[in-house]
VOPAGU-2260 file (C-alpha; in pm, 1 decimal, decimal comma):
REM VOPAGU-2260
SITE   aa  ch    i         X         Y         Z
SITE  MET   A    0  -10982,8   -2627,8   12378,9
SITE  ASN   A    1  -11314,0   -2458,1   12459,4
SITE  PRO   A    2  -11589,1   -2618,3   12240,9
SITE  ILE   A    3  -11752,1   -2280,4   12168,0
SITE  LEU   A    4  -11421,2   -2129,3   12051,3
SITE  SER   A    5  -11360,5   -2436,7   11838,4
SITE  LEU   A    6  -11706,6   -2397,6   11680,0
SITE  TYR   A    7  -11646,0   -2024,1   11610,3
SITE  LYS   A    8  -11311,8   -2105,4   11455,6
SITE  LYS   A    9  -11463,3   -2371,5   11224,6
SITE  ILE   A   10  -11744,5   -2134,3   11123,0
SITE  GLY   A   11  -11490,9   -1857,8   11052,8
SITE  ILE   A   12  -11279,1   -2086,3   10837,3
SITE  ALA   A   13  -11585,1   -2211,4   10648,0
SITE  LEU   A   14  -11705,6   -1853,2   10586,5
SITE  GLY   A   15  -11359,4   -1749,7   10471,7
SITE  VAL   A   16  -11348,1   -2033,6   10220,7
SITE  VAL   A   17  -11696,8   -1949,4   10093,7
SITE  VAL   A   18  -11611,6   -1579,2   10057,0
SITE  LEU   A   19  -11284,1   -1650,2    9879,7
SITE  GLY   A   20  -11455,7   -1900,3    9650,6
SITE  ALA   A   21  -11737,4   -1655,9    9570,8
SITE  VAL   A   22  -11495,3   -1375,7    9490,0
SITE  GLY   A   23  -11292,0   -1608,6    9273,0
SITE  THR   A   24  -10953,3   -1549,8    9429,6
SITE  VAL   A   25  -10869,2   -1907,2    9519,1
SITE  THR   A   26  -10615,2   -2052,4    9276,8
SITE  ALA   A   27  -10543,7   -2423,2    9269,4
SITE  VAL   A   28  -10186,4   -2504,0    9174,2
SITE  SER   A   29  -10029,0   -2845,0    9144,5
SITE  GLU   A   30   -9668,8   -2915,1    9237,0
SITE  LYS   A   31   -9584,1   -2990,5    8870,4
SITE  LYS   A   32   -9349,6   -2759,3    8681,7
SITE  ALA   A   33   -9515,3   -2459,4    8521,4
SITE  PRO   A   34   -9565,2   -2478,1    8143,9
SITE  VAL   A   35   -9312,3   -2306,2    7921,9
SITE  VAL   A   36   -9448,5   -1979,3    7784,9
SITE  ALA   A   37   -9286,2   -1779,8    7502,2
SITE  VAL   A   38   -9211,3   -1413,0    7567,4
SITE  THR   A   39   -9255,7   -1183,2    7270,6
SITE  ASN   A   40   -9185,6    -815,1    7216,8
SITE  ASN   A   41   -9199,4    -608,4    7535,6
SITE  VAL   A   42   -9430,7    -831,9    7736,6
SITE  PRO   A   43   -9303,5    -893,0    8090,5
SITE  ALA   A   44   -9222,8   -1248,8    8186,3
SITE  PRO   A   45   -9542,6   -1427,9    8294,9
SITE  THR   A   46   -9592,7   -1534,4    8654,5
SITE  ALA   A   47   -9815,0   -1790,2    8822,5
SITE  THR   A   48  -10000,5   -1711,3    9144,3
SITE  VAL   A   49   -9950,0   -1982,4    9403,9
SITE  SER   A   50  -10178,1   -1993,9    9708,8
SITE  ARG   A   51  -10118,8   -2243,4    9990,3
SITE  TRP   A   52  -10273,4   -2294,0   10334,7
SITE  PHE   A   53  -10015,2   -2335,0   10609,4
SITE  SER   A   54  -10070,8   -2487,2   10954,8
SITE  ASP   A   55   -9841,1   -2497,8   11252,2
SITE  ASP   A   56   -9698,3   -2806,5   11423,8
SITE  ASP   A   57   -9987,9   -2871,2   11664,1
SITE  GLY   A   58  -10223,4   -2970,6   11379,0
SITE  GLU   A   59  -10451,6   -2669,6   11426,4
SITE  ASP   A   60  -10530,1   -2460,5   11118,4
SITE  GLU   A   61  -10414,2   -2123,2   11242,3
SITE  GLY   A   62  -10121,7   -2082,8   11004,5
SITE  GLY   A   63  -10290,8   -1868,0   10740,3
SITE  ASN   A   64  -10297,1   -1832,7   10364,4
SITE  ARG   A   65   -9986,6   -1715,5   10177,6
SITE  THR   A   66   -9982,7   -1607,8    9811,1
SITE  THR   A   67   -9662,2   -1567,3    9608,7
SITE  GLN   A   68   -9577,4   -1477,4    9249,3
SITE  THR   A   69   -9356,3   -1738,6    9085,5
SITE  PRO   A   70   -9184,1   -1668,4    8750,1
SITE  VAL   A   71   -9273,2   -1899,5    8462,9
SITE  PRO   A   72   -8963,8   -2032,3    8281,4
SITE  VAL   A   73   -8874,0   -1888,4    7939,1
SITE  PRO   A   74   -8805,6   -2139,4    7662,0
SITE  PRO   A   75   -8451,9   -2194,6    7530,8
SITE  PRO   A   76   -8356,2   -2042,4    7193,5
SITE  ALA   A   77   -8480,7   -2213,7    6879,3
SITE  THR   A   78   -8266,9   -2495,4    6741,7
SITE  THR   A   79   -8220,9   -2608,6    6384,7
SITE  PRO   A   80   -8304,5   -2967,1    6280,9
SITE  LYS   A   81   -8019,8   -3171,9    6123,8
SITE  ASN   A   82   -8176,5   -3189,8    5775,1
SITE  TYR   A   83   -8255,3   -2817,7    5765,4
SITE  VAL   A   84   -8173,3   -2635,3    5439,7
SITE  SER   A   85   -8072,1   -2277,5    5513,6
SITE  THR   A   86   -8245,2   -1991,0    5338,0
SITE  TYR   A   87   -7964,7   -1750,7    5437,0
SITE  LYS   A   88   -7584,8   -1783,9    5419,7
SITE  ASN   A   89   -7397,1   -1813,2    5748,7
SITE  GLY   A   90   -7200,1   -1501,2    5832,9
SITE  THR   A   91   -7208,5   -1154,1    5984,2
SITE  TYR   A   92   -7408,7    -883,7    5806,4
SITE  SER   A   93   -7458,0    -511,4    5868,8
SITE  ALA   A   94   -7702,3    -246,4    5752,9
SITE  ASN   A   95   -7834,4      93,3    5859,0
SITE  GLY   A   96   -8207,3     109,7    5921,0
SITE  THR   A   97   -8399,3     435,9    5889,1
SITE  TYR   A   98   -8730,7     546,6    6033,5
SITE  SER   A   99   -8925,0     866,6    6083,4
SITE  SER   A  100   -8981,1    1016,2    6426,0
SITE  PRO   A  101   -9139,0    1342,9    6540,6
SITE  GLY   A  102   -8784,8    1488,0    6535,7
SITE  GLY   A  103   -8722,7    1388,2    6172,0
SITE  GLN   A  104   -8539,3    1102,9    6000,4
SITE  ASP   A  105   -8344,6     874,3    6240,0
SITE  GLN   A  106   -8103,6     589,4    6179,0
SITE  ILE   A  107   -7959,8     289,7    6363,5
SITE  ALA   A  108   -7679,7      51,8    6264,8
SITE  VAL   A  109   -7758,1    -319,5    6295,5
SITE  THR   A  110   -7509,5    -608,1    6274,7
SITE  ILE   A  111   -7636,0    -966,8    6285,6
SITE  THR   A  112   -7449,4   -1299,2    6285,5
SITE  LEU   A  113   -7635,3   -1595,0    6130,6
SITE  VAL   A  114   -7576,7   -1968,9    6164,4
SITE  ASN   A  115   -7830,2   -2192,4    5983,6
SITE  ASP   A  116   -8078,6   -1901,9    5969,4
SITE  ILE   A  117   -8060,1   -1852,7    6347,5
SITE  VAL   A  118   -7938,6   -1518,0    6484,8
SITE  THR   A  119   -7645,1   -1603,7    6711,4
SITE  ASP   A  120   -7539,5   -1244,4    6786,0
SITE  ALA   A  121   -7668,7    -894,6    6722,4
SITE  THR   A  122   -7543,3    -540,5    6777,6
SITE  VAL   A  123   -7736,2    -215,3    6744,3
SITE  THR   A  124   -7586,7     135,4    6768,6
SITE  SER   A  125   -7724,4     485,2    6718,5
SITE  VAL   A  126   -7623,2     664,4    6397,3
SITE  ILE   A  127   -7846,5     968,8    6353,8
SITE  ALA   A  128   -8092,5    1076,8    6622,8
SITE  ASP   A  129   -8212,3    1385,2    6806,4
SITE  ASN   A  130   -8202,4    1382,7    7189,1
SITE  THR   A  131   -8554,1    1240,6    7227,2
SITE  SER   A  132   -8496,5     970,4    6965,8
SITE  LEU   A  133   -8160,1     888,8    7121,6
SITE  LYS   A  134   -8337,0     825,0    7454,3
SITE  TYR   A  135   -8573,9     576,2    7287,2
SITE  GLN   A  136   -8292,5     418,2    7085,6
SITE  ASN   A  137   -8100,8     359,9    7410,0
SITE  ARG   A  138   -8411,1     196,2    7562,7
SITE  PHE   A  139   -8439,5     -26,7    7256,6
SITE  ILE   A  140   -8067,2    -113,1    7265,7
SITE  SER   A  141   -8095,0    -212,8    7633,1
SITE  GLY   A  142   -8369,1    -469,6    7567,9
SITE  TYR   A  143   -8378,1    -594,0    7207,3
SITE  LYS   A  144   -8131,8    -887,8    7228,4
SITE  GLN   A  145   -8367,7   -1113,0    7423,0
SITE  TYR   A  146   -8611,2   -1099,3    7129,4
SITE  VAL   A  147   -8349,0   -1142,4    6855,5
SITE  VAL   A  148   -8066,6   -1377,2    6958,2
SITE  GLY   A  149   -8169,8   -1740,5    6917,0
SITE  GLN   A  150   -8451,5   -1659,0    6674,1
SITE  ASN   A  151   -8490,9   -1762,1    6311,8
SITE  ILE   A  152   -8426,1   -1455,1    6095,1
SITE  SER   A  153   -8711,8   -1552,5    5860,4
SITE  SER   A  154   -8975,7   -1486,8    6124,3
SITE  LEU   A  155   -8800,6   -1203,0    6308,5
SITE  ASN   A  156   -9002,4    -880,4    6328,6
SITE  LEU   A  157   -8998,3    -642,7    6626,9
SITE  THR   A  158   -9276,0    -405,2    6730,2
SITE  VAL   A  159   -9233,0    -240,7    7073,4
SITE  VAL   A  160   -8918,0    -302,1    7275,9
SITE  SER   A  161   -8856,9    -144,3    7618,4
SITE  GLY   A  162   -9114,3     127,0    7548,5
SITE  SER   A  163   -8964,7     218,2    7211,9
SITE  SER   A  164   -9211,7     182,1    6925,0
SITE  LEU   A  165   -9031,9     367,1    6641,9
SITE  THR   A  166   -8676,2     232,8    6678,7
SITE  PRO   A  167   -8797,6    -121,6    6597,7
SITE  ILE   A  168   -8912,1      15,9    6260,1
SITE  GLY   A  169   -8548,7     111,4    6189,8
SITE  PHE   A  170   -8434,9    -230,0    6314,7
SITE  ASN   A  171   -8682,7    -406,6    6083,2
SITE  ASP   A  172   -8564,8    -187,7    5791,1
SITE  ALA   A  173   -8201,4    -290,1    5854,7
SITE  LEU   A  174   -8313,8    -651,9    5899,3
SITE  ALA   A  175   -8479,7    -648,4    5554,7
SITE  GLN   A  176   -8152,3    -526,3    5401,4
SITE  ILE   A  177   -7957,5    -796,3    5588,2
SITE  LYS   A  178   -8198,1   -1065,1    5467,6
SITE  ALA   A  179   -8138,9    -946,0    5107,1
SITE  GLN   A  180   -7758,0    -957,9    5159,5
SITE  ALA   A  181   -7762,2   -1304,7    5318,9
SITE  LYS   A  182   -8013,4   -1472,4    5086,7
SITE  VAL   A  183   -7879,9   -1802,5    4945,4
Protein backbone atom coordinates (compact mmCIF):
# COMPACT_ATOMS: atom_id res chain seq x y z
CA MET A 1 0.00 0.00 0.00
CA ASN A 2 1.21 3.53 -0.78
CA PRO A 3 2.84 4.99 2.40
CA ILE A 4 1.22 8.41 1.85
CA LEU A 5 -2.26 6.88 1.52
CA SER A 6 -1.61 4.81 4.62
CA LEU A 7 -0.59 7.97 6.54
CA TYR A 8 -3.73 9.85 5.35
CA LYS A 9 -5.89 6.93 6.38
CA LYS A 10 -4.35 6.80 9.89
CA ILE A 11 -4.74 10.58 10.29
CA GLY A 12 -8.37 10.36 9.14
CA ILE A 13 -9.14 7.58 11.61
CA ALA A 14 -7.42 9.46 14.44
CA LEU A 15 -9.36 12.66 13.62
CA GLY A 16 -12.61 10.72 13.45
CA VAL A 17 -12.00 9.23 16.89
CA VAL A 18 -11.12 12.64 18.33
CA VAL A 19 -14.22 14.27 16.82
CA LEU A 20 -16.51 11.49 18.01
CA GLY A 21 -14.95 11.61 21.48
CA ALA A 22 -15.29 15.41 21.65
CA VAL A 23 -18.93 15.31 20.61
CA GLY A 24 -19.62 12.58 23.13
CA THR A 25 -21.25 10.08 20.81
CA VAL A 26 -18.97 7.14 21.45
CA THR A 27 -20.65 4.58 23.69
CA ALA A 28 -18.67 1.77 25.27
CA VAL A 29 -20.69 -1.40 25.73
CA SER A 30 -19.51 -4.66 27.19
CA GLU A 31 -20.72 -8.03 25.97
CA LYS A 32 -22.46 -8.69 29.32
CA LYS A 33 -26.25 -8.88 29.45
CA ALA A 34 -28.01 -5.56 29.85
CA PRO A 35 -29.38 -4.79 33.32
CA VAL A 36 -33.05 -5.45 33.97
CA VAL A 37 -35.05 -2.22 33.98
CA ALA A 38 -38.65 -1.92 35.22
CA VAL A 39 -41.19 -0.37 32.86
CA THR A 40 -43.85 1.76 34.51
CA ASN A 41 -46.93 3.51 33.19
CA ASN A 42 -46.70 4.47 29.51
CA VAL A 43 -42.92 4.67 29.23
CA PRO A 44 -41.58 2.85 26.17
CA ALA A 45 -39.26 -0.07 26.76
CA PRO A 46 -35.70 1.21 27.27
CA THR A 47 -33.00 0.50 24.71
CA ALA A 48 -29.22 0.47 24.85
CA THR A 49 -27.12 2.00 22.07
CA VAL A 50 -24.41 -0.38 20.92
CA SER A 51 -21.55 0.95 18.78
CA ARG A 52 -18.92 -1.39 17.32
CA TRP A 53 -16.05 -0.92 14.86
CA PHE A 54 -15.99 -3.55 12.13
CA SER A 55 -13.02 -4.48 9.91
CA ASP A 56 -12.89 -6.72 6.90
CA ASP A 57 -10.88 -9.94 6.49
CA ASP A 58 -7.62 -8.37 5.28
CA GLY A 59 -6.94 -6.76 8.69
CA GLU A 60 -7.36 -3.20 7.40
CA ASP A 61 -9.73 -0.92 9.31
CA GLU A 62 -12.04 0.06 6.48
CA GLY A 63 -15.15 -1.69 7.78
CA GLY A 64 -16.82 1.28 9.46
CA ASN A 65 -18.80 2.02 12.59
CA ARG A 66 -22.28 0.54 13.06
CA THR A 67 -24.74 1.63 15.76
CA THR A 68 -27.85 -0.38 16.69
CA GLN A 69 -30.64 -0.04 19.25
CA THR A 70 -31.00 -3.15 21.39
CA PRO A 71 -34.06 -3.64 23.64
CA VAL A 72 -33.38 -3.98 27.36
CA PRO A 73 -35.18 -6.98 28.90
CA VAL A 74 -38.28 -6.37 31.06
CA PRO A 75 -38.35 -8.08 34.45
CA PRO A 76 -40.68 -11.02 35.12
CA PRO A 77 -43.84 -10.42 37.18
CA ALA A 78 -43.48 -10.08 40.94
CA THR A 79 -43.53 -13.29 42.96
CA THR A 80 -44.75 -13.88 46.48
CA PRO A 81 -42.40 -15.27 49.16
CA LYS A 82 -43.47 -18.54 50.86
CA ASN A 83 -44.09 -16.98 54.30
CA TYR A 84 -46.11 -14.09 52.88
CA VAL A 85 -49.34 -13.21 54.73
CA SER A 86 -51.93 -11.92 52.29
CA THR A 87 -53.63 -8.60 52.89
CA TYR A 88 -56.38 -9.47 50.38
CA LYS A 89 -58.47 -12.63 49.90
CA ASN A 90 -57.82 -14.70 46.78
CA GLY A 91 -60.63 -14.46 44.25
CA THR A 92 -62.14 -12.48 41.40
CA TYR A 93 -63.59 -9.04 42.15
CA SER A 94 -65.45 -6.47 40.04
CA ALA A 95 -66.31 -2.80 40.37
CA ASN A 96 -67.26 0.17 38.19
CA GLY A 97 -64.89 3.11 38.34
CA THR A 98 -66.06 6.64 37.55
CA TYR A 99 -64.16 9.72 36.48
CA SER A 100 -64.88 13.13 35.01
CA SER A 101 -63.91 14.04 31.47
CA PRO A 102 -64.59 17.11 29.33
CA GLY A 103 -67.64 15.22 28.01
CA GLY A 104 -69.08 14.59 31.49
CA GLN A 105 -69.09 11.64 33.89
CA ASP A 106 -67.59 8.42 32.43
CA GLN A 107 -67.42 4.88 33.74
CA ILE A 108 -65.42 1.70 33.18
CA ALA A 109 -65.97 -1.82 34.53
CA VAL A 110 -62.92 -3.50 36.08
CA THR A 111 -62.58 -7.17 37.05
CA ILE A 112 -59.43 -8.37 38.81
CA THR A 113 -58.34 -11.85 39.92
CA LEU A 114 -56.05 -11.99 42.97
CA VAL A 115 -53.77 -14.77 44.23
CA ASN A 116 -51.68 -13.91 47.32
CA ASP A 117 -52.20 -10.17 46.65
CA ILE A 118 -50.84 -10.50 43.10
CA VAL A 119 -53.09 -9.60 40.16
CA THR A 120 -53.18 -12.71 37.97
CA ASP A 121 -55.80 -11.46 35.50
CA ALA A 122 -57.64 -8.24 34.75
CA THR A 123 -60.44 -7.14 32.43
CA VAL A 124 -61.61 -3.61 31.66
CA THR A 125 -64.67 -2.68 29.58
CA SER A 126 -66.40 0.58 28.73
CA VAL A 127 -69.69 1.29 30.52
CA ILE A 128 -70.59 4.94 30.00
CA ALA A 129 -68.58 7.18 27.67
CA ASP A 130 -69.04 9.76 24.94
CA ASN A 131 -67.26 9.18 21.60
CA THR A 132 -64.09 11.03 22.62
CA SER A 133 -63.89 9.27 25.99
CA LEU A 134 -64.59 5.94 24.31
CA LYS A 135 -61.55 6.51 22.05
CA TYR A 136 -59.32 7.07 25.11
CA GLN A 137 -60.89 4.16 26.99
CA ASN A 138 -60.09 1.89 24.04
CA ARG A 139 -56.47 3.13 24.07
CA PHE A 140 -56.29 2.40 27.79
CA ILE A 141 -57.87 -1.06 27.34
CA SER A 142 -55.30 -1.92 24.64
CA GLY A 143 -52.32 -1.24 26.92
CA TYR A 144 -53.16 -1.47 30.63
CA LYS A 145 -52.57 -5.21 31.26
CA GLN A 146 -48.79 -4.98 31.05
CA TYR A 147 -48.85 -2.61 34.05
CA VAL A 148 -51.40 -4.58 36.09
CA VAL A 149 -51.02 -8.35 35.67
CA GLY A 150 -48.23 -9.69 37.86
CA GLN A 151 -48.26 -6.68 40.19
CA ASN A 152 -49.08 -6.53 43.88
CA ILE A 153 -52.50 -4.90 44.27
CA SER A 154 -51.30 -2.95 47.33
CA SER A 155 -48.93 -0.82 45.28
CA LEU A 156 -50.95 -0.70 42.05
CA ASN A 157 -51.79 2.81 40.84
CA LEU A 158 -51.96 3.84 37.17
CA THR A 159 -51.40 7.33 35.78
CA VAL A 160 -51.11 7.55 31.97
CA VAL A 161 -51.59 4.45 29.83
CA SER A 162 -51.36 4.49 26.02
CA GLY A 163 -51.96 8.25 25.94
CA SER A 164 -55.04 8.06 28.16
CA SER A 165 -54.71 10.14 31.32
CA LEU A 166 -58.33 10.22 32.60
CA THR A 167 -59.35 6.57 32.15
CA PRO A 168 -56.70 5.47 34.69
CA ILE A 169 -58.53 7.63 37.25
CA GLY A 170 -61.62 5.45 36.69
CA PHE A 171 -59.46 2.33 36.90
CA ASN A 172 -57.94 3.50 40.21
CA ASP A 173 -61.46 4.27 41.53
CA ALA A 174 -62.61 0.72 40.69
CA LEU A 175 -59.36 -0.65 42.15
CA ALA A 176 -60.05 1.11 45.48
CA GLN A 177 -63.50 -0.52 45.60
CA ILE A 178 -61.98 -3.93 44.78
CA LYS A 179 -59.38 -3.52 47.52
CA ALA A 180 -62.22 -2.80 50.01
CA GLN A 181 -64.12 -5.92 48.83
CA ALA A 182 -61.06 -8.20 49.00
CA LYS A 183 -59.59 -6.95 52.28
CA VAL A 184 -58.87 -9.82 54.72
